[in-house]
C-alpha positions in Angstrom: 58.3 62.4 161.6 55.3 60.1 160.8 54.3 59.8 157.2 50.9 58.4 156.2 50.9 57.3 152.5 48.0 54.8 152.5 44.6 54.5 154.2 44.0 54.2 157.9 40.5 53.0 158.7 38.9 53.1 162.2 37.4 49.9 163.6 33.6 49.6 163.6 31.8 51.1 166.6 31.3 47.8 168.4 35.1 47.2 168.4 35.9 50.4 170.3 36.9 50.0 173.9 34.4 50.8 176.7 33.9 54.5 177.0 36.7 55.2 174.6 37.2 59.0 174.0 39.9 58.8 171.3 41.0 56.7 168.4 44.5 57.9 167.4 46.2 59.6 170.4 49.6 61.4 170.7 50.6 62.5 174.2 53.7 64.6 175.1 55.5 64.2 171.7 57.3 67.4 171.1 58.5 68.3 167.6 56.1 65.8 166.0 55.5 66.1 162.2 52.6 64.2 160.7 52.6 64.3 156.9 51.6 62.4 153.8 49.2 62.0 151.0 47.2 59.2 152.8 43.7 59.2 154.1 42.5 58.8 157.7 39.0 57.4 157.7 37.2 57.7 161.1 34.4 55.4 159.9 32.0 57.6 161.8 28.7 56.7 160.1 27.6 54.4 163.0 28.3 57.2 165.5 26.4 60.1 163.8 23.3 61.1 165.5 24.3 59.5 168.8 24.7 61.6 172.0 26.7 58.9 173.7 29.8 57.0 172.9 28.9 53.5 174.0 26.1 52.3 176.3 26.3 54.1 179.6 29.1 56.5 178.5 28.9 60.2 177.7 30.5 62.0 174.8 31.8 60.9 171.4 35.3 59.9 170.5 37.8 62.2 168.8 39.5 60.6 165.8 42.9 62.2 166.1 44.0 63.8 169.4 47.2 65.7 170.2 47.9 66.6 173.8 51.0 68.4 175.1 52.6 68.2 171.6 54.7 71.4 171.4 56.0 72.2 167.9 53.4 70.0 166.2 53.2 70.1 162.4 50.4 68.5 160.4 50.4 68.7 156.6 48.8 67.4 153.4 46.6 64.7 155.1 43.1 63.9 154.1 40.8 63.1 157.0 37.2 61.9 156.5 34.1 60.7 158.4 35.2 61.4 162.0 32.9 59.9 164.7 33.1 63.4 166.3 36.0 65.9 166.1 38.4 65.0 163.3 41.5 66.8 164.7 41.8 68.0 168.3 44.9 69.9 169.7 45.0 70.6 173.4 47.6 72.0 175.9 50.2 72.5 173.2 52.3 75.4 171.8 53.6 76.4 168.4 51.3 74.3 166.2 51.1 74.5 162.4 48.4 72.8 160.3 48.5 73.3 156.6 47.3 71.7 153.4 44.8 69.4 155.0 41.5 68.2 153.6 38.8 67.3 156.0 35.4 66.0 154.9 32.2 64.7 156.5 28.9 64.9 154.7 26.4 67.7 155.4 23.3 67.1 157.4 24.0 63.6 158.8 27.5 63.9 160.4 26.5 65.7 163.6 29.2 66.9 166.0 32.0 66.4 163.5 34.1 69.5 164.0 37.0 69.7 161.6 39.7 71.1 163.8 39.3 71.9 167.6 41.9 74.0 169.4 41.8 74.1 173.3 44.3 75.5 175.8 46.8 76.0 173.1 49.1 79.0 172.3 50.4 80.1 168.9 48.6 78.1 166.2 48.7 78.6 162.5 46.1 76.9 160.3 46.4 77.7 156.6 45.7 76.5 153.0 43.2 73.9 153.9 39.7 72.7 152.8 37.3 71.7 155.5 33.7 70.4 155.2 31.9 69.0 158.3 28.7 68.6 160.1 29.6 71.1 162.8 32.3 73.8 163.2 35.0 73.8 160.5 37.3 75.2 163.1 36.5 75.7 166.8 38.7 77.8 169.0 37.9 76.8 172.5 38.8 78.0 176.0 42.4 78.8 176.9 43.5 79.5 173.3 45.6 82.5 172.4 47.4 83.8 169.3 45.5 81.8 166.8 46.1 82.7 163.1 43.9 81.1 160.4 44.2 82.0 156.7 43.3 80.7 153.3 40.8 78.1 154.6 37.8 77.1 152.5 35.0 76.0 154.7 31.7 74.4 153.7 29.5 72.8 154.7 29.8 73.5 158.4 29.1 75.9 161.2 31.9 78.3 160.3 35.1 79.2 162.1 34.0 79.8 165.6 35.4 81.2 168.8 33.8 79.0 171.4 31.6 77.8 172.7 32.9 79.2 176.0 31.5 79.2 179.5 29.4 76.0 179.5 28.1 75.0 182.9 29.3 78.3 184.4 33.0 77.6 183.6 35.5 80.4 183.5 37.2 80.5 180.1 38.9 82.8 177.7 40.1 83.1 174.1 42.1 86.0 172.8 44.2 87.3 169.9 42.4 85.3 167.2 42.9 86.4 163.5 40.9 84.8 160.7 41.9 86.2 157.3 41.4 85.5 153.6 38.9 82.6 154.1 35.9 81.5 152.0 32.6 80.0 153.3 30.5 78.0 150.9 27.0 77.3 152.2 26.8 76.1 155.7 25.1 77.5 158.8 27.6 80.2 159.8 30.9 81.9 158.8 32.4 84.3 161.3 31.0 83.2 164.7 31.5 83.8 168.4 29.4 81.7 170.8 29.2 81.8 174.6 26.9 80.3 177.2 24.8 82.3 179.6 26.2 81.9 183.2 29.8 81.5 182.1 32.7 83.7 183.2 35.8 85.0 181.5 36.2 86.8 178.2 36.7 86.6 174.4 38.7 89.6 173.1 41.1 90.8 170.4 39.3 88.9 167.6 39.5 89.8 163.9 37.6 88.3 160.9 39.0 90.0 157.8 38.8 89.5 154.0 36.0 87.0 154.1 33.9 85.7 151.2 30.5 84.1 152.0 28.5 82.2 149.4 24.9 81.4 150.4 25.8 81.1 154.1 23.0 81.1 156.6 24.4 83.5 159.3 27.6 85.1 157.9 28.4 87.3 161.0 27.2 86.0 164.3 27.9 86.9 167.9 25.7 84.5 170.0 25.9 85.0 173.8 22.8 82.9 174.3 24.2 79.8 172.8 21.7 76.9 172.2 19.0 79.5 173.0 19.8 79.4 176.7 18.0 82.1 178.7 19.9 85.1 180.1 21.7 84.5 183.4 23.4 86.8 185.9 26.9 85.9 184.8 28.2 86.2 181.2 31.5 86.3 179.4 32.8 89.6 178.3 33.1 90.0 174.5 35.2 93.0 173.5 37.5 94.3 170.8 36.0 92.3 167.9 36.4 93.5 164.3 34.6 92.1 161.2 36.3 93.7 158.2 35.9 93.4 154.4 33.2 90.7 154.4 31.3 90.2 151.1 28.9 87.8 149.5 25.4 86.3 149.9 23.3 84.8 152.7 20.3 82.4 152.6 18.8 83.9 155.8 17.9 87.5 155.8 19.7 88.0 159.1 23.2 88.6 157.6 24.5 90.2 160.8 23.4 89.0 164.2 25.0 90.6 167.3 23.1 89.0 170.2 24.9 90.0 173.3 24.2 89.4 177.0 22.9 92.2 179.2 26.4 93.2 180.2 26.9 94.2 176.5 29.6 93.5 173.9 32.0 96.5 173.7 34.1 97.9 170.9 32.5 95.8 168.1 33.6 97.1 164.7 32.0 96.4 161.4 34.0 97.7 158.4 33.4 97.3 154.7 30.5 94.9 154.9 28.4 94.0 151.9 26.2 90.9 152.3 23.0 90.5 150.3 20.2 88.0 150.5 19.6 85.5 147.7 15.9 85.9 148.5 14.7 89.1 146.8 11.6 89.1 149.0 13.7 89.1 152.2 16.5 91.7 151.9 19.5 91.3 154.2 19.0 92.7 157.7 20.8 93.0 161.0 19.8 92.0 164.6 21.4 93.8 167.5 21.0 93.3 171.3 23.2 95.0 173.8 26.0 95.8 171.5 28.3 98.9 171.4 30.7 99.8 168.6 30.9 101.3 165.2 29.9 100.6 161.6 32.0 102.0 158.8 31.5 101.6 155.0 28.7 99.0 155.6 26.6 98.8 152.4 24.4 95.8 153.3 22.8 95.1 155.7 21.9 98.3 157.5 23.3 98.2 161.0 21.5 101.1 162.8 22.5 100.0 166.3 26.2 100.9 165.8 27.6 104.4 165.5 28.4 105.5 161.9 
């Protein structure tokens, strides 16, 4: 067990090693518990807005990286101002993250995902508060059996599956359950994002019992991520349920189901009631190439799905 009771502050940007991709790094430590009431401060202000790490290098450093750490448990920590991702878990199994508080300021802290999960199986994230300049939680390729509950997110880009399939990669994510979460402000809430030209699939995904408060795009399947034009290849998005989602949106497009030409199949909307805060622009839905059903949907009207 590692207990953090005080403050850990990252060195300034010019003190990082050449092309450094990580600050605090745990590799191959099974059964690790990281706990405490302390604060991890990534000192990311000098990195925000940059596309590169250091001169001549690509990418930005992760503040706290866990690789091949089966049985990992992270609890109670506060983590602020990451240079990019705050917590990244990769190639691990049986991970629990609970009671954490992650915070980077809205608008200026670009690319600061709260928690990233990649190539990891059986993850539980619960009872946490996450505000960031990018995804609150991003479930990336190779992730299965991910359970997220009682997370309050905002600001940020929501709890996202993806992005998947960048540069034509073959990737998958499946058996993802997001339940009893609240989204305050921010760009998105329940979100799936894939790149045109990618291969693989995203399936067996449930967003359930979700509250959205003045969120821009509360329900969003985006298969043209970063507005990338349609390509011949596309990931398959199937068996996705959005159930019991209520609240308000700031953009009239409360539901966006923007699928590739191959179509998204078995998409279910159930018990949805999202209204726009702008009385002149009532909540609406956008649908492209989507197949599924809509049941007990009060607002917005989703005419593209079977009722």
